[in-house]
DRENPA-3360 file (N, C-alpha, C; in nm, 2 decimals, always signed):
BEGIN
1 = MSAQAPIR = -4.25/+2.59/-1.37/-4.15/+2.49/-1.41/-4.18/+2.36/-1.34 ~ -4.18/+2.25/-1.42/-4.21/+2.12/-1.37/-4.09/+2.07/-1.28 ~ -4.13/+1.99/-1.18/-4.02/+1.94/-1.09/-3.95/+1.82/-1.16 ~ -3.82/+1.81/-1.13/-3.74/+1.71/-1.20/-3.78/+1.57/-1.15 ~ -3.80/+1.48/-1.24/-3.84/+1.34/-1.20/-3.74/+1.27/-1.12 ~ -3.78/+1.20/-1.01/-3.69/+1.14/-0.92/-3.61/+1.03/-0.99 ~ -3.49/+1.00/-0.95/-3.41/+0.89/-1.01/-3.46/+0.76/-0.95 ~ -3.49/+0.67/-1.04/-3.54/+0.54/-0.99/-3.43/+0.43/-1.01;
9 = RITTPQLT = -3.42/+0.35/-0.91/-3.32/+0.24/-0.93/-3.36/+0.14/-1.03 ~ -3.26/+0.08/-1.10/-3.28/-0.03/-1.19/-3.33/-0.15/-1.11 ~ -3.43/-0.22/-1.16/-3.49/-0.33/-1.09/-3.44/-0.47/-1.15 ~ -3.46/-0.57/-1.08/-3.42/-0.71/-1.13/-3.49/-0.74/-1.26 ~ -3.63/-0.72/-1.27/-3.69/-0.75/-1.40/-3.63/-0.67/-1.51 ~ -3.59/-0.54/-1.49/-3.53/-0.46/-1.60/-3.40/-0.53/-1.64 ~ -3.32/-0.58/-1.54/-3.20/-0.64/-1.57/-3.22/-0.77/-1.65 ~ -3.31/-0.85/-1.61/-3.34/-0.97/-1.68/-3.39/-0.94/-1.83;
17 = ARKGGDPI = -3.46/-0.83/-1.85/-3.51/-0.80/-1.98/-3.39/-0.76/-2.07 ~ -3.27/-0.73/-2.02/-3.16/-0.70/-2.10/-3.09/-0.82/-2.17 ~ -3.14/-0.94/-2.15/-3.09/-1.06/-2.21/-3.08/-1.04/-2.36 ~ -2.96/-1.05/-2.41/-2.94/-1.04/-2.56/-2.94/-0.90/-2.61 ~ -2.95/-0.80/-2.52/-2.96/-0.66/-2.56/-2.83/-0.59/-2.53 ~ -2.84/-0.46/-2.50/-2.72/-0.38/-2.46/-2.64/-0.45/-2.35 ~ -2.51/-0.46/-2.36/-2.43/-0.52/-2.25/-2.45/-0.46/-2.12 ~ -2.46/-0.54/-2.02/-2.49/-0.50/-1.88/-2.35/-0.46/-1.82;
25 = VSLTSYHA = -2.34/-0.34/-1.76/-2.22/-0.29/-1.70/-2.22/-0.31/-1.55 ~ -2.12/-0.37/-1.49/-2.12/-0.39/-1.34/-1.98/-0.38/-1.29 ~ -1.96/-0.34/-1.17/-1.84/-0.34/-1.09/-1.87/-0.37/-0.95 ~ -1.77/-0.41/-0.87/-1.79/-0.42/-0.73/-1.77/-0.28/-0.66 ~ -1.82/-0.27/-0.54/-1.79/-0.15/-0.46/-1.82/-0.18/-0.32 ~ -1.74/-0.12/-0.23/-1.76/-0.16/-0.09/-1.78/-0.04/+0.00 ~ -1.77/+0.08/-0.05/-1.80/+0.20/+0.03/-1.87/+0.31/-0.05 ~ -1.92/+0.41/+0.03/-2.01/+0.50/-0.03/-1.95/+0.59/-0.14;
33 = HTAAIVDR = -1.82/+0.63/-0.12/-1.76/+0.73/-0.21/-1.73/+0.67/-0.35 ~ -1.68/+0.55/-0.35/-1.65/+0.49/-0.48/-1.79/+0.44/-0.55 ~ -1.88/+0.40/-0.46/-2.01/+0.36/-0.52/-2.08/+0.47/-0.59 ~ -2.06/+0.59/-0.54/-2.13/+0.71/-0.60/-2.07/+0.74/-0.74 ~ -1.94/+0.71/-0.76/-1.88/+0.72/-0.89/-1.93/+0.61/-0.98 ~ -1.92/+0.49/-0.93/-1.96/+0.37/-1.02/-2.11/+0.38/-1.05 ~ -2.19/+0.44/-0.97/-2.34/+0.45/-0.99/-2.37/+0.52/-1.12 ~ -2.29/+0.61/-1.16/-2.31/+0.69/-1.28/-2.30/+0.60/-1.41;
41 = YADFILVG = -2.23/+0.49/-1.40/-2.20/+0.41/-1.52/-2.26/+0.26/-1.51 ~ -2.27/+0.21/-1.39/-2.31/+0.07/-1.38/-2.46/+0.04/-1.37 ~ -2.50/-0.07/-1.43/-2.64/-0.11/-1.42/-2.67/-0.18/-1.28 ~ -2.57/-0.25/-1.24/-2.58/-0.30/-1.10/-2.44/-0.30/-1.04 ~ -2.44/-0.28/-0.90/-2.32/-0.28/-0.83/-2.32/-0.40/-0.73 ~ -2.21/-0.48/-0.73/-2.21/-0.59/-0.64/-2.12/-0.56/-0.52 ~ -2.18/-0.57/-0.40/-2.11/-0.57/-0.28/-2.05/-0.71/-0.26 ~ -1.94/-0.74/-0.31/-1.89/-0.87/-0.32/-1.81/-0.91/-0.19;
49 = DSLGMVMH = -1.81/-1.04/-0.16/-1.74/-1.09/-0.05/-1.59/-1.08/-0.08 ~ -1.55/-1.05/-0.20/-1.41/-1.02/-0.23/-1.35/-0.91/-0.15 ~ -1.44/-0.83/-0.08/-1.40/-0.72/+0.01/-1.31/-0.78/+0.12 ~ -1.33/-0.91/+0.16/-1.24/-0.97/+0.26/-1.10/-0.97/+0.22 ~ -1.07/-0.99/+0.09/-0.94/-1.00/+0.04/-0.88/-0.87/+0.00 ~ -0.96/-0.78/-0.07/-0.90/-0.66/-0.12/-0.90/-0.54/-0.02 ~ -0.99/-0.56/+0.08/-1.00/-0.45/+0.18/-0.95/-0.49/+0.32 ~ -0.97/-0.62/+0.35/-0.93/-0.66/+0.49/-0.82/-0.76/+0.50;
57 = GMESTVPV = -0.75/-0.78/+0.38/-0.63/-0.86/+0.39/-0.65/-1.01/+0.41 ~ -0.77/-1.06/+0.39/-0.79/-1.21/+0.41/-0.73/-1.28/+0.29 ~ -0.70/-1.41/+0.32/-0.64/-1.49/+0.21/-0.75/-1.54/+0.11 ~ -0.87/-1.55/+0.16/-0.98/-1.59/+0.07/-1.11/-1.53/+0.12 ~ -1.22/-1.56/+0.05/-1.35/-1.50/+0.09/-1.41/-1.58/+0.20 ~ -1.36/-1.70/+0.23/-1.42/-1.79/+0.33/-1.44/-1.72/+0.47 ~ -1.35/-1.65/+0.52/-1.37/-1.60/+0.66/-1.46/-1.48/+0.67 ~ -1.51/-1.43/+0.56/-1.59/-1.30/+0.57/-1.72/-1.33/+0.64;
65 = PLDLMIMH = -1.75/-1.25/+0.75/-1.88/-1.27/+0.82/-1.99/-1.19/+0.77 ~ -2.11/-1.23/+0.80/-2.23/-1.17/+0.75/-2.24/-1.02/+0.79 ~ -2.21/-0.99/+0.92/-2.21/-0.85/+0.97/-2.13/-0.76/+0.88 ~ -2.01/-0.81/+0.84/-1.92/-0.72/+0.75/-1.99/-0.69/+0.62 ~ -2.05/-0.79/+0.56/-2.12/-0.77/+0.43/-2.23/-0.67/+0.45 ~ -2.31/-0.68/+0.56/-2.42/-0.58/+0.59/-2.36/-0.44/+0.60 ~ -2.25/-0.43/+0.68/-2.20/-0.29/+0.70/-2.16/-0.23/+0.57 ~ -2.09/-0.30/+0.48/-2.05/-0.25/+0.35/-2.17/-0.23/+0.26;
73 = GRAVVRGT = -2.26/-0.32/+0.27/-2.38/-0.30/+0.19/-2.46/-0.17/+0.22 ~ -2.47/-0.14/+0.35/-2.53/-0.02/+0.39/-2.46/+0.10/+0.33 ~ -2.33/+0.10/+0.33/-2.25/+0.21/+0.28/-2.27/+0.23/+0.13 ~ -2.27/+0.12/+0.06/-2.29/+0.13/-0.09/-2.43/+0.18/-0.12 ~ -2.53/+0.13/-0.06/-2.67/+0.18/-0.08/-2.68/+0.33/-0.05 ~ -2.62/+0.37/+0.06/-2.63/+0.52/+0.09/-2.56/+0.60/-0.01 ~ -2.46/+0.55/-0.08/-2.38/+0.63/-0.18/-2.44/+0.63/-0.32 ~ -2.55/+0.56/-0.34/-2.60/+0.54/-0.48/-2.75/+0.58/-0.49;
81 = KRALIVVD = -2.79/+0.60/-0.61/-2.93/+0.63/-0.64/-2.99/+0.55/-0.75 ~ -2.90/+0.51/-0.85/-2.95/+0.45/-0.97/-2.93/+0.30/-0.99 ~ -2.82/+0.25/-0.96/-2.78/+0.11/-0.99/-2.86/+0.02/-0.89 ~ -2.89/-0.10/-0.94/-2.93/-0.21/-0.86/-2.82/-0.25/-0.77 ~ -2.84/-0.27/-0.64/-2.74/-0.31/-0.55/-2.76/-0.46/-0.51 ~ -2.66/-0.54/-0.54/-2.66/-0.68/-0.51/-2.56/-0.71/-0.40 ~ -2.59/-0.78/-0.30/-2.50/-0.81/-0.19/-2.47/-0.96/-0.19 ~ -2.35/-1.00/-0.18/-2.31/-1.14/-0.17/-2.35/-1.20/-0.03;
89 = MPFGTYEE = -2.40/-1.32/-0.04/-2.42/-1.40/+0.09/-2.29/-1.47/+0.12 ~ -2.23/-1.44/+0.23/-2.10/-1.50/+0.26/-2.11/-1.65/+0.29 ~ -1.99/-1.72/+0.28/-1.98/-1.86/+0.31/-2.04/-1.90/+0.45 ~ -2.12/-2.00/+0.45/-2.17/-2.05/+0.58/-2.31/-1.98/+0.61 ~ -2.36/-1.90/+0.53/-2.49/-1.83/+0.56/-2.61/-1.88/+0.48 ~ -2.58/-1.98/+0.39/-2.70/-2.02/+0.31/-2.69/-2.17/+0.27 ~ -2.57/-2.24/+0.29/-2.56/-2.37/+0.24/-2.63/-2.48/+0.32 ~ -2.65/-2.45/+0.45/-2.71/-2.56/+0.54/-2.85/-2.59/+0.50;
97 = SPQMAFRN = -2.94/-2.50/+0.47/-3.08/-2.52/+0.44/-3.14/-2.40/+0.38 ~ -3.25/-2.42/+0.30/-3.32/-2.30/+0.25/-3.37/-2.21/+0.36 ~ -3.41/-2.27/+0.47/-3.46/-2.18/+0.58/-3.35/-2.09/+0.64 ~ -3.23/-2.15/+0.65/-3.12/-2.07/+0.70/-3.09/-1.96/+0.60 ~ -3.08/-1.99/+0.48/-3.06/-1.90/+0.37/-3.16/-1.78/+0.37 ~ -3.29/-1.82/+0.39/-3.39/-1.72/+0.40/-3.37/-1.62/+0.51 ~ -3.34/-1.67/+0.63/-3.32/-1.59/+0.75/-3.21/-1.49/+0.72 ~ -3.10/-1.54/+0.67/-2.98/-1.45/+0.65/-3.01/-1.35/+0.53;
105 = AVRIMKET = -3.07/-1.40/+0.43/-3.10/-1.31/+0.32/-3.20/-1.20/+0.36 ~ -3.29/-1.23/+0.44/-3.38/-1.13/+0.50/-3.31/-1.02/+0.57 ~ -3.21/-1.07/+0.66/-3.13/-0.97/+0.73/-3.05/-0.88/+0.63 ~ -3.00/-0.93/+0.53/-2.92/-0.85/+0.43/-3.02/-0.75/+0.37 ~ -3.13/-0.80/+0.32/-3.23/-0.71/+0.25/-3.28/-0.60/+0.34 ~ -3.32/-0.63/+0.46/-3.38/-0.54/+0.55/-3.28/-0.44/+0.61 ~ -3.15/-0.49/+0.64/-3.06/-0.40/+0.70/-2.97/-0.32/+0.61 ~ -2.97/-0.35/+0.48/-2.89/-0.27/+0.38/-2.99/-0.20/+0.29;
113 = NCGAVKLE = -3.11/-0.25/+0.27/-3.20/-0.19/+0.17/-3.15/-0.22/+0.03 ~ -3.08/-0.33/+0.01/-3.03/-0.36/-0.13/-3.15/-0.42/-0.21 ~ -3.12/-0.45/-0.34/-3.22/-0.50/-0.42/-3.22/-0.65/-0.45 ~ -3.11/-0.71/-0.41/-3.10/-0.86/-0.44/-2.98/-0.91/-0.37 ~ -2.97/-1.04/-0.36/-2.86/-1.11/-0.30/-2.80/-1.20/-0.41 ~ -2.67/-1.24/-0.39/-2.60/-1.34/-0.48/-2.55/-1.45/-0.39 ~ -2.56/-1.57/-0.45/-2.50/-1.69/-0.38/-2.44/-1.78/-0.48 ~ -2.34/-1.86/-0.44/-2.27/-1.94/-0.53/-2.32/-2.09/-0.53;
121 = GGKRMAET = -2.31/-2.15/-0.65/-2.35/-2.29/-0.66/-2.45/-2.31/-0.77 ~ -2.45/-2.43/-0.83/-2.55/-2.46/-0.94/-2.66/-2.55/-0.89 ~ -2.66/-2.67/-0.94/-2.77/-2.77/-0.91/-2.79/-2.78/-0.76 ~ -2.68/-2.79/-0.68/-2.69/-2.81/-0.54/-2.76/-2.70/-0.46 ~ -2.77/-2.58/-0.53/-2.83/-2.46/-0.46/-2.97/-2.43/-0.52 ~ -3.01/-2.51/-0.62/-3.14/-2.48/-0.69/-3.26/-2.47/-0.60 ~ -3.26/-2.57/-0.50/-3.38/-2.57/-0.41/-3.38/-2.44/-0.32 ~ -3.26/-2.40/-0.28/-3.25/-2.28/-0.20/-3.29/-2.15/-0.28;
129 = IHFLVERG = -3.24/-2.14/-0.40/-3.27/-2.03/-0.48/-3.42/-2.02/-0.50 ~ -3.48/-2.13/-0.53/-3.63/-2.14/-0.55/-3.70/-2.09/-0.42 ~ -3.66/-2.14/-0.31/-3.72/-2.11/-0.18/-3.71/-1.96/-0.16 ~ -3.60/-1.90/-0.18/-3.58/-1.75/-0.16/-3.67/-1.67/-0.26 ~ -3.66/-1.71/-0.39/-3.74/-1.63/-0.49/-3.89/-1.64/-0.46 ~ -3.94/-1.76/-0.42/-4.08/-1.78/-0.39/-4.12/-1.69/-0.28 ~ -4.03/-1.65/-0.19/-4.06/-1.57/-0.07/-4.02/-1.42/-0.09 ~ -4.00/-1.38/-0.22/-3.98/-1.24/-0.24/-3.84/-1.19/-0.24;
137 = IPVMGHIG = -3.74/-1.28/-0.24/-3.60/-1.23/-0.24/-3.53/-1.26/-0.38 ~ -3.50/-1.15/-0.45/-3.44/-1.18/-0.58/-3.30/-1.23/-0.57 ~ -3.26/-1.33/-0.65/-3.13/-1.40/-0.63/-3.06/-1.40/-0.77 ~ -2.93/-1.36/-0.76/-2.84/-1.37/-0.87/-2.75/-1.50/-0.84 ~ -2.74/-1.58/-0.94/-2.66/-1.70/-0.93/-2.51/-1.68/-0.96 ~ -2.43/-1.78/-0.93/-2.29/-1.77/-0.96/-2.23/-1.91/-0.97 ~ -2.18/-1.94/-1.09/-2.13/-2.08/-1.12/-1.99/-2.06/-1.19 ~ -1.93/-2.18/-1.21/-1.79/-2.18/-1.27/-1.69/-2.18/-1.16;
145 = LTPQSTHT = -1.60/-2.08/-1.16/-1.51/-2.07/-1.05/-1.58/-2.00/-0.93 ~ -1.61/-2.08/-0.83/-1.68/-2.02/-0.71/-1.58/-2.00/-0.60 ~ -1.54/-1.88/-0.57/-1.43/-1.85/-0.47/-1.45/-1.91/-0.33 ~ -1.58/-1.92/-0.29/-1.60/-1.98/-0.16/-1.57/-2.13/-0.15 ~ -1.56/-2.19/-0.27/-1.53/-2.34/-0.28/-1.39/-2.37/-0.32 ~ -1.30/-2.27/-0.31/-1.16/-2.29/-0.36/-1.09/-2.40/-0.28 ~ -1.13/-2.42/-0.16/-1.06/-2.53/-0.08/-1.09/-2.67/-0.14 ~ -1.21/-2.69/-0.19/-1.24/-2.82/-0.25/-1.20/-2.82/-0.40;
153 = MGGFKTQG = -1.19/-2.70/-0.46/-1.15/-2.69/-0.60/-1.00/-2.70/-0.62 ~ -0.93/-2.68/-0.51/-0.78/-2.68/-0.52/-0.72/-2.55/-0.56 ~ -0.79/-2.44/-0.54/-0.74/-2.31/-0.57/-0.83/-2.24/-0.68 ~ -0.78/-2.13/-0.72/-0.85/-2.05/-0.82/-0.81/-2.10/-0.96 ~ -0.88/-2.20/-1.01/-0.85/-2.27/-1.13/-0.96/-2.24/-1.24 ~ -0.92/-2.22/-1.36/-1.01/-2.19/-1.47/-1.09/-2.32/-1.49 ~ -1.22/-2.30/-1.50/-1.32/-2.41/-1.52/-1.35/-2.43/-1.67 ~ -1.37/-2.56/-1.70/-1.41/-2.60/-1.84/-1.30/-2.63/-1.93;
161 = RDEDGWIE = -1.17/-2.64/-1.88/-1.06/-2.68/-1.97/-1.08/-2.82/-2.04 ~ -1.14/-2.90/-1.96/-1.18/-3.04/-2.02/-1.32/-3.03/-2.07 ~ -1.33/-3.04/-2.20/-1.46/-3.03/-2.26/-1.56/-3.14/-2.22 ~ -1.51/-3.25/-2.18/-1.59/-3.36/-2.13/-1.67/-3.32/-2.00 ~ -1.62/-3.22/-1.93/-1.69/-3.17/-1.81/-1.78/-3.06/-1.83 ~ -1.80/-3.01/-1.95/-1.89/-2.89/-1.98/-2.03/-2.92/-1.94 ~ -2.08/-3.04/-1.95/-2.22/-3.07/-1.93/-2.26/-3.03/-1.78 ~ -2.16/-3.05/-1.69/-2.19/-3.02/-1.55/-2.22/-2.87/-1.53;
169 = HEQDAQAV = -2.14/-2.79/-1.60/-2.16/-2.64/-1.59/-2.29/-2.60/-1.66 ~ -2.32/-2.67/-1.77/-2.44/-2.63/-1.85/-2.56/-2.67/-1.76 ~ -2.55/-2.78/-1.69/-2.67/-2.82/-1.61/-2.68/-2.73/-1.49 ~ -2.57/-2.68/-1.43/-2.57/-2.59/-1.32/-2.64/-2.46/-1.37 ~ -2.61/-2.41/-1.48/-2.67/-2.29/-1.53/-2.82/-2.30/-1.55 ~ -2.86/-2.42/-1.61/-3.00/-2.44/-1.64/-3.07/-2.45/-1.50 ~ -3.01/-2.52/-1.41/-3.08/-2.54/-1.28/-3.10/-2.40/-1.20 ~ -3.00/-2.32/-1.21/-3.01/-2.18/-1.15/-3.12/-2.10/-1.22;
177 = QDAGAFAI = -3.12/-2.11/-1.35/-3.23/-2.04/-1.42/-3.37/-2.09/-1.38 ~ -3.38/-2.22/-1.39/-3.51/-2.28/-1.36/-3.56/-2.26/-1.22 ~ -3.46/-2.24/-1.13/-3.50/-2.21/-0.99/-3.55/-2.07/-0.96 ~ -3.53/-1.98/-1.07/-3.59/-1.85/-1.06/-3.49/-1.73/-1.04 ~ -3.36/-1.76/-1.06/-3.26/-1.65/-1.05/-3.28/-1.55/-1.17 ~ -3.25/-1.43/-1.14/-3.28/-1.32/-1.25/-3.16/-1.30/-1.34 ~ -3.04/-1.35/-1.29/-2.92/-1.34/-1.37/-2.82/-1.44/-1.31 ~ -2.71/-1.46/-1.38/-2.61/-1.56/-1.33/-2.47/-1.51/-1.37;
185 = VLEGMVEP = -2.38/-1.51/-1.27/-2.24/-1.48/-1.29/-2.16/-1.61/-1.34 ~ -2.09/-1.59/-1.45/-2.00/-1.70/-1.49/-1.86/-1.66/-1.47 ~ -1.79/-1.72/-1.37/-1.65/-1.68/-1.34/-1.55/-1.78/-1.37 ~ -1.43/-1.73/-1.42/-1.32/-1.81/-1.45/-1.35/-1.93/-1.53 ~ -1.42/-1.91/-1.64/-1.47/-2.02/-1.73/-1.41/-2.00/-1.87 ~ -1.37/-2.11/-1.93/-1.32/-2.10/-2.07/-1.42/-2.03/-2.16 ~ -1.37/-1.95/-2.25/-1.45/-1.87/-2.34/-1.56/-1.95/-2.41 ~ -1.53/-2.06/-2.48/-1.63/-2.13/-2.56/-1.75/-2.18/-2.47;
193 = LAAKITKQ = -1.71/-2.23/-2.35/-1.82/-2.28/-2.26/-1.91/-2.16/-2.21 ~ -1.85/-2.05/-2.17/-1.93/-1.94/-2.13/-2.02/-1.88/-2.24 ~ -1.97/-1.88/-2.36/-2.05/-1.84/-2.48/-2.16/-1.93/-2.50 ~ -2.14/-2.06/-2.49/-2.24/-2.16/-2.51/-2.35/-2.15/-2.41 ~ -2.31/-2.14/-2.28/-2.41/-2.12/-2.18/-2.50/-2.00/-2.20 ~ -2.43/-1.89/-2.24/-2.50/-1.76/-2.26/-2.61/-1.78/-2.37 ~ -2.58/-1.86/-2.47/-2.68/-1.89/-2.58/-2.79/-1.98/-2.53 ~ -2.76/-2.07/-2.44/-2.85/-2.18/-2.40/-2.96/-2.13/-2.30;
201 = IQIPTIGI = -2.93/-2.03/-2.21/-3.02/-1.99/-2.11/-3.09/-1.86/-2.14 ~ -3.20/-1.84/-2.07/-3.29/-1.72/-2.10/-3.26/-1.60/-2.00 ~ -3.18/-1.62/-1.91/-3.14/-1.51/-1.82/-3.01/-1.45/-1.85 ~ -2.98/-1.33/-1.82/-2.85/-1.27/-1.85/-2.73/-1.34/-1.78 ~ -2.62/-1.36/-1.85/-2.50/-1.41/-1.80/-2.41/-1.29/-1.78 ~ -2.34/-1.28/-1.66/-2.25/-1.18/-1.63/-2.11/-1.24/-1.62 ~ -2.02/-1.21/-1.71/-1.89/-1.27/-1.72/-1.78/-1.20/-1.63 ~ -1.70/-1.28/-1.57/-1.58/-1.23/-1.51/-1.47/-1.33/-1.54;
209 = GASADCDG = -1.38/-1.30/-1.62/-1.28/-1.39/-1.67/-1.34/-1.50/-1.75 ~ -1.45/-1.47/-1.83/-1.52/-1.57/-1.91/-1.52/-1.52/-2.05 ~ -1.64/-1.50/-2.11/-1.65/-1.47/-2.25/-1.70/-1.33/-2.28 ~ -1.65/-1.26/-2.38/-1.71/-1.13/-2.42/-1.85/-1.15/-2.48 ~ -1.89/-1.27/-2.50/-2.03/-1.30/-2.55/-2.13/-1.30/-2.44 ~ -2.08/-1.29/-2.31/-2.18/-1.29/-2.20/-2.26/-1.16/-2.21 ~ -2.38/-1.16/-2.15/-2.47/-1.05/-2.16/-2.42/-0.92/-2.08 ~ -2.32/-0.94/-2.00/-2.26/-0.83/-1.92/-2.13/-0.87/-1.87;
217 = QILVLEDM = -2.06/-0.78/-1.80/-1.93/-0.80/-1.75/-1.92/-0.74/-1.61 ~ -1.84/-0.80/-1.52/-1.82/-0.74/-1.39/-1.67/-0.76/-1.36 ~ -1.61/-0.66/-1.29/-1.48/-0.67/-1.24/-1.47/-0.62/-1.09 ~ -1.37/-0.66/-1.02/-1.35/-0.61/-0.89/-1.29/-0.47/-0.91 ~ -1.35/-0.37/-0.85/-1.31/-0.23/-0.87/-1.16/-0.21/-0.84 ~ -1.11/-0.27/-0.73/-0.97/-0.25/-0.69/-0.88/-0.31/-0.79 ~ -0.92/-0.42/-0.86/-0.84/-0.48/-0.96/-0.82/-0.39/-1.08 ~ -0.93/-0.34/-1.13/-0.93/-0.26/-1.25/-0.86/-0.12/-1.23;
225 = LGLNPTPP = -0.86/-0.08/-1.11/-0.80/+0.05/-1.07/-0.65/+0.04/-1.04 ~ -0.60/-0.08/-1.04/-0.46/-0.10/-1.01/-0.43/-0.09/-0.86 ~ -0.52/-0.12/-0.77/-0.50/-0.11/-0.63/-0.46/-0.25/-0.57 ~ -0.48/-0.35/-0.65/-0.44/-0.49/-0.61/-0.30/-0.52/-0.67 ~ -0.20/-0.54/-0.59/-0.07/-0.57/-0.65/-0.06/-0.70/-0.72 ~ -0.15/-0.79/-0.70/-0.15/-0.92/-0.77/-0.29/-0.95/-0.82 ~ -0.34/-0.87/-0.92/-0.47/-0.90/-0.98/-0.48/-1.02/-1.06 ~ -0.59/-1.08/-1.09/-0.60/-1.20/-1.18/-0.55/-1.16/-1.31;
233 = KFVKMYGN = -0.49/-1.26/-1.38/-0.43/-1.24/-1.51/-0.52/-1.18/-1.62 ~ -0.65/-1.21/-1.61/-0.74/-1.17/-1.71/-0.78/-1.02/-1.70 ~ -0.75/-0.96/-1.59/-0.79/-0.82/-1.56/-0.71/-0.72/-1.64 ~ -0.79/-0.63/-1.71/-0.73/-0.52/-1.78/-0.73/-0.40/-1.68 ~ -0.62/-0.35/-1.64/-0.61/-0.24/-1.55/-0.64/-0.10/-1.62 ~ -0.74/-0.03/-1.57/-0.78/+0.10/-1.63/-0.72/+0.22/-1.56 ~ -0.64/+0.19/-1.46/-0.57/+0.29/-1.38/-0.46/+0.23/-1.30 ~ -0.38/+0.32/-1.24/-0.27/+0.27/-1.16/-0.27/+0.35/-1.03;
241 = LLEGIETA = -0.37/+0.33/-0.95/-0.39/+0.41/-0.83/-0.29/+0.37/-0.72 ~ -0.25/+0.25/-0.72/-0.15/+0.21/-0.62/-0.03/+0.29/-0.62 ~ +0.02/+0.31/-0.74/+0.14/+0.40/-0.75/+0.11/+0.54/-0.72 ~ -0.01/+0.59/-0.76/-0.04/+0.73/-0.73/-0.06/+0.75/-0.58 ~ -0.12/+0.66/-0.51/-0.14/+0.67/-0.37/+0.00/+0.67/-0.30 ~ +0.09/+0.58/-0.34/+0.22/+0.58/-0.27/+0.29/+0.71/-0.29 ~ +0.28/+0.77/-0.41/+0.35/+0.90/-0.44/+0.29/+1.00/-0.35 ~ +0.16/+1.01/-0.34/+0.09/+1.11/-0.25/+0.13/+1.09/-0.11;
249 = VASYAADV = +0.13/+0.97/-0.06/+0.17/+0.94/+0.08/+0.31/+0.98/+0.11 ~ +0.40/+0.95/+0.01/+0.54/+0.99/+0.03/+0.56/+1.14/+0.03 ~ +0.48/+1.21/-0.05/+0.49/+1.36/-0.05/+0.44/+1.42/+0.08 ~ +0.33/+1.36/+0.13/+0.28/+1.41/+0.26/+0.38/+1.38/+0.37 ~ +0.44/+1.27/+0.37/+0.54/+1.24/+0.48/+0.66/+1.34/+0.47 ~ +0.70/+1.37/+0.35/+0.81/+1.47/+0.33/+0.77/+1.60/+0.38 ~ +0.64/+1.65/+0.36/+0.59/+1.78/+0.41/+0.59/+1.78/+0.56 ~ +0.54/+1.67/+0.62/+0.54/+1.66/+0.76/+0.68/+1.68/+0.82;
257 = KSRTFPTE = +0.78/+1.61/+0.76/+0.91/+1.61/+0.82/+0.98/+1.75/+0.80 ~ +0.94/+1.82/+0.69/+1.00/+1.95/+0.67/+0.91/+2.06/+0.73 ~ +0.80/+2.02/+0.79/+0.71/+2.12/+0.86/+0.65/+2.22/+0.75 ~ +0.62/+2.17/+0.63/+0.57/+2.26/+0.53/+0.42/+2.24/+0.50 ~ +0.36/+2.16/+0.57/+0.22/+2.13/+0.54/+0.13/+2.24/+0.59 ~ +0.02/+2.27/+0.52/-0.07/+2.39/+0.57/-0.15/+2.36/+0.69 ~ -0.19/+2.46/+0.76/-0.28/+2.45/+0.88/-0.40/+2.53/+0.85 ~ -0.50/+2.50/+0.94/-0.63/+2.58/+0.92/-0.61/+2.72/+0.95;
265 = DQVYRNKK = -0.52/+2.76/+1.04/-0.50/+2.90/+1.07/-0.43/+2.97/+0.95 ~ -0.34/+2.90/+0.89/-0.27/+2.96/+0.77/-0.38/+2.99/+0.66 ~ -0.46/+2.90/+0.64/-0.57/+2.91/+0.53/-0.66/+3.03/+0.57 ~ -0.69/+3.04/+0.70/-0.78/+3.15/+0.74/-0.71/+3.29/+0.72 ~ -0.58/+3.30/+0.76/-0.51/+3.42/+0.74/-0.49/+3.46/+0.60 ~ -0.47/+3.36/+0.51/-0.45/+3.39/+0.37/-0.58/+3.44/+0.30 ~ -0.70/+3.41/+0.36/-0.82/+3.45/+0.30/-0.85/+3.60/+0.35 ~ -0.79/+3.65/+0.45/-0.82/+3.78/+0.51/-0.77/+3.89/+0.42;
% end
């Protein structure tokens, strides 16, 4: 009997080749157990710096440190076998210079064993993206609503409502592509603009609160599972785990107070 073929991870060239083809499925994940579930369905998993908000109670992604991203990245890689793992570069780890970005991207790649990094910014980050790609680090771009820049943007605001400003976003997408990114996230962008950019560029677009015409979609896992009490308005919740967890915790607390919870000794005696 022949041995079963090993499971091989999806690569960045394979993802790029999906441009215009079957939609690319993606979710965020931050720990091994949920990553193992997502791995069965997603083409790539993003270890997003959104973990600062949905897991650690931060008000934005800005305070997230590099070591925290690496710790969660390791967990997700350990819990998966098939999906490409992409790790966000947090604020302050790549903006200063291409050399700084390279040093920090190398740390992420070597210490997590992920397949790529993601960074935010369009034309202003093109030189850095090119510098990283030329040195063997696959980069996913991210334009539109860029959460690390919300202080200068004035909050989480939909991008592209003024059609006169579309050209800036189109130029950003083109610059990221020309710099060598293998895919690009379009976040919080009006639908017609995201659809237009998707048609204009040759690398896959991954939408989040953008257009169904993007080459793929991504959501924050906690948002779509109903674990975030204040999810973005565009998110369709596919579960209500927050309510389920509260019900379970309340039941446990009631069992403790009534001294009715099982013990290991009881389980052992019941098996005899």
